[in-house]
C-alpha positions in Angstrom: -1.1 -1.1 -5.7 -0.8 -4.3 -7.8 -1.4 -2.1 -10.9 1.6 0.0 -10.0 -0.5 3.0 -8.9 -0.3 5.0 -5.7 -3.3 4.7 -3.4 -5.2 7.0 -1.0 -6.6 5.1 2.0 -8.3 5.9 5.2 -6.5 5.1 8.4 -8.7 2.2 9.5 -7.9 -1.4 10.2 -4.6 -2.5 8.7 -4.6 0.0 5.8 -1.6 2.0 7.2 0.5 -1.1 7.7 -0.4 -2.5 4.2 0.2 0.8 2.4 3.3 2.0 4.2 5.1 4.5 1.9 3.2 3.3 -1.2 0.4 5.8 -0.9 -1.2 8.4 1.3 -3.1 7.6 4.5 -5.8 10.0 5.6 -7.9 10.2 8.7 -11.5 8.8 8.3 -14.2 11.3 7.6 -11.8 14.1 6.8 -12.7 15.3 3.3 -10.1 18.2 3.4 -7.3 15.7 4.0 -8.7 13.5 1.2 -8.7 16.4 -1.2 -5.2 17.3 -0.2 -4.0 13.8 -0.8 -5.4 13.7 -4.3 -4.0 17.1 -5.1 -0.6 15.9 -4.1 -0.8 12.9 -6.4 -2.4 14.8 -9.3 0.0 17.6 -9.0 3.3 15.8 -8.9 3.9 13.3 -11.7 7.3 12.3 -10.5 6.1 11.5 -7.0 3.1 9.7 -8.4 5.3 7.5 -10.6 7.8 6.8 -7.8 5.0 5.8 -5.4 3.4 3.7 -8.0 6.6 1.8 -8.6 7.1 1.2 -4.9 3.4 0.0 -4.7 4.0 -2.7 -7.3 7.2 -3.8 -5.7 5.5 -4.0 -2.3 2.7 -6.1 -3.6 5.1 -8.4 -5.4 7.3 -8.8 -2.3 4.6 -9.2 0.4 1.3 -10.1 -1.3 2.2 -12.4 -4.2 0.7 -15.9 -4.1 4.1 -17.4 -3.3 4.7 -14.9 -0.4 1.2 -15.5 1.0 1.7 -19.3 0.9 5.1 -19.0 2.6 3.7 -16.7 5.3 0.7 -19.0 5.9 3.0 -22.0 6.2 5.2 -20.2 8.7 2.1 -19.1 10.7 0.7 -22.6 11.0 4.1 -24.2 11.7 4.7 -26.1 8.5 7.8 -24.1 7.6 10.5 -22.5 9.8 10.8 -18.7 9.9 
């Protein structure tokens, strides 16, 4: 995502929340769904580029060093929300 590329992830842990609309989430152990996801990305250059742009923006907004420091400060009570 940080490279501005769409991702395909399995729906485990926090992957769905992290990815949101910046990639495709597939069920674990579902090879047909995984193939379908890759076919979507390979077959549609416009969609692939759009998702890639959103991916980079999401990383910059939510997972930059500055964002992570601010979120940590809020979580431990150093900074107000």
